[in-house]
C-alpha positions in Angstrom: -11.6 12.5 6.3 -8.2 11.4 4.9 -6.2 14.7 4.4 -2.6 14.2 3.9 -2.0 17.3 1.6 -0.9 14.9 -1.1 -1.5 15.8 -4.7 -3.2 12.7 -5.6 -3.1 13.7 -9.3 0.5 12.7 -9.2 -0.5 9.2 -8.1 -2.8 8.1 -10.8 -1.9 4.6 -11.8 -1.5 3.2 -15.5 -1.3 -0.3 -16.9 2.1 0.5 -18.4 3.6 1.2 -14.9 3.4 -2.5 -14.2 5.7 -5.0 -15.7 3.1 -7.8 -15.5 -0.7 -6.9 -16.2 -2.6 -8.5 -13.2 -6.0 -8.3 -11.7 -4.4 -9.5 -8.4 -1.6 -7.2 -8.1 -2.4 -4.4 -10.5 -4.1 -1.0 -10.3 -7.1 -1.7 -8.2 -5.1 -3.7 -5.6 -2.4 -1.0 -5.4 -5.0 1.7 -5.0 -6.7 -0.2 -2.1 -3.1 -0.7 -0.4 -2.5 3.0 -1.0 -5.7 4.0 0.7 -5.2 1.4 3.5 -1.8 2.9 4.1 -3.3 6.6 4.6 -6.3 5.2 6.7 -4.0 3.1 9.0 -1.6 5.8 9.5 -4.3 8.3 10.4 -5.9 5.7 12.9 -2.5 5.3 14.7 -1.6 8.9 14.4 1.6 8.4 12.5 1.1 10.6 9.3 4.9 10.8 8.4 5.2 7.0 8.4 1.9 6.9 6.5 3.1 9.1 3.7 6.3 6.9 3.2 4.2 3.7 3.3 1.7 5.4 0.6 4.8 6.1 -1.5 5.9 2.5 -1.0 2.6 1.1 -1.8 2.6 3.0 -5.2 5.3 0.9 -6.5 5.3 -2.2 -4.3 3.9 -4.6 -6.9 4.9 -2.8 -10.1 7.9 -5.0 -10.9 6.1 -8.4 -10.5 6.8 -10.9 -13.4 3.8 -13.2 -12.3 1.0 -13.5 -9.9 2.6 -16.4 -8.0 4.4 -16.5 -4.8 7.5 -14.3 -5.1 9.7 -12.8 -2.5 11.9 -11.0 -5.0 9.3 -8.5 -6.6 9.9 -5.9 -3.7 13.6 -5.9 -4.4 12.9 -5.7 -8.3 10.4 -2.6 -7.6 13.3 -0.9 -5.6 15.7 -1.5 -8.4 13.7 -0.7 -11.5 10.8 1.6 -10.3 11.8 3.7 -7.3 14.0 6.1 -9.3 11.2 6.5 -11.9 9.0 7.8 -9.4 11.1 9.4 -6.7 10.4 12.8 -7.9 6.6 12.3 -7.2 7.7 11.3 -3.7 9.9 14.4 -3.2 7.0 16.7 -4.4 5.0 15.4 -1.7 7.6 16.4 1.0 9.7 13.2 1.2 13.2 13.9 1.9 16.0 12.2 0.1 17.1 10.9 3.6 13.7 9.1 3.7 14.4 7.1 0.4 15.9 4.1 2.1 13.0 3.8 4.5 10.6 3.7 1.5 12.9 1.1 -0.3 13.2 -1.0 2.8 9.3 -1.2 3.2 8.9 -2.1 -0.5 11.7 -4.7 -0.2 10.4 -6.2 2.9 6.6 -6.1 2.2 6.6 -9.6 0.9 9.3 -11.1 3.1 8.2 -13.4 5.8 11.0 -12.0 8.0 9.5 -9.6 10.7 11.3 -6.7 11.9 11.1 -5.5 15.6 9.3 -2.3 16.8 12.7 -0.9 17.6 13.9 -0.9 14.0 14.0 2.6 12.6 11.8 1.6 9.6 9.3 -0.6 11.6 6.3 1.8 11.2 6.5 2.4 7.7 7.1 -1.3 6.9 4.3 -2.5 9.3 1.8 0.0 7.8 2.6 -1.2 4.3 2.5 -4.9 5.3 -0.8 -4.4 7.2 -2.4 -2.4 4.3 -1.2 -5.0 1.8 -2.5 -8.0 3.9 -6.0 -6.2 4.3 -6.4 -6.6 0.7 -5.9 -10.4 0.7 -9.6 -11.1 0.1 -8.7 -10.7 -3.7 -7.1 -14.1 -3.5 -9.7 -15.8 -1.3 -11.9 -15.5 1.7 -9.7 -17.2 4.0 -6.4 -15.8 3.0 -6.1 -13.2 5.7 -4.8 -14.5 8.9 -5.4 -11.8 11.6 -2.5 -13.1 13.7 -0.1 -11.9 11.1 -1.4 -8.2 11.3 0.8 -5.9 13.2 -1.5 -3.3 14.7 -4.6 -4.2 16.7 -6.6 -1.6 14.7 -5.8 -3.5 11.5 -7.6 -6.6 12.9 -10.8 -4.4 13.4 -10.7 -3.4 9.9 -11.0 -6.9 8.4 -14.7 -6.6 7.6 -14.4 -3.1 6.1 -11.4 -4.3 4.1 -13.4 -7.1 2.6 -16.4 -4.8 1.7 -13.7 -2.4 0.2 -12.4 -5.2 -2.2 -16.0 -6.4 -3.0 -17.2 -2.9 -3.9 -14.1 -1.9 -6.0 -12.8 -5.1 -7.4 -14.5 -4.6 -10.9 -14.2 -0.9 -11.2 -11.9 0.8 -13.5 -10.6 3.6 -11.5 -9.8 6.9 -13.3 -7.7 8.2 -10.4 -7.0 7.9 -6.7 -9.6 10.5 -5.7 -12.2 8.0 -6.9 -10.7 5.3 -4.6 -10.7 7.6 -1.6 -14.4 8.3 -2.2 -15.2 4.8 -2.1 -13.0 4.1 0.9 -14.4 6.9 3.0 -17.9 5.5 2.4 -16.9 2.1 3.5 -14.3 2.6 6.4 -15.4 4.0 9.9 -14.8 7.8 10.1 -11.4 8.9 11.5 
């Protein structure tokens, strides 16, 4: 179903990648957001932006210092994590000219500032923001406001995202392939 020709072996997460050990913003959350980026981008037929959003999702919460409200962790991830993993992104076909787009999405994923659809990095940022928002069930059942989702398709995915969280929350994933296997059983076929 989801075939981006990404070597998912290069995107196996480890606790040591994260500055703050967390069940809210750690490995399982990051994996679900990565899957959601790929799924959303395939549904809207924007695979290039999906790849960039996937790369952004990989590092988006790695630099958190705590699980509370924080608008700076995206910037911290750009400053302390991006250079550590940029070769992984290049190996998947990301051009160095696209680095700023990935960083912009990471920096802005937790900001309340919305960018317009005419912004050159809108699609990548919107995919990451919606993919991240679709995993808000890990916080509480009523923490996802559909009015804040950018894509209509994202709104239709809310029940699937909740089921995805419930089925994967307590699993210790060995790699991203396992996440894909779960996601493809839960989400509608694309």
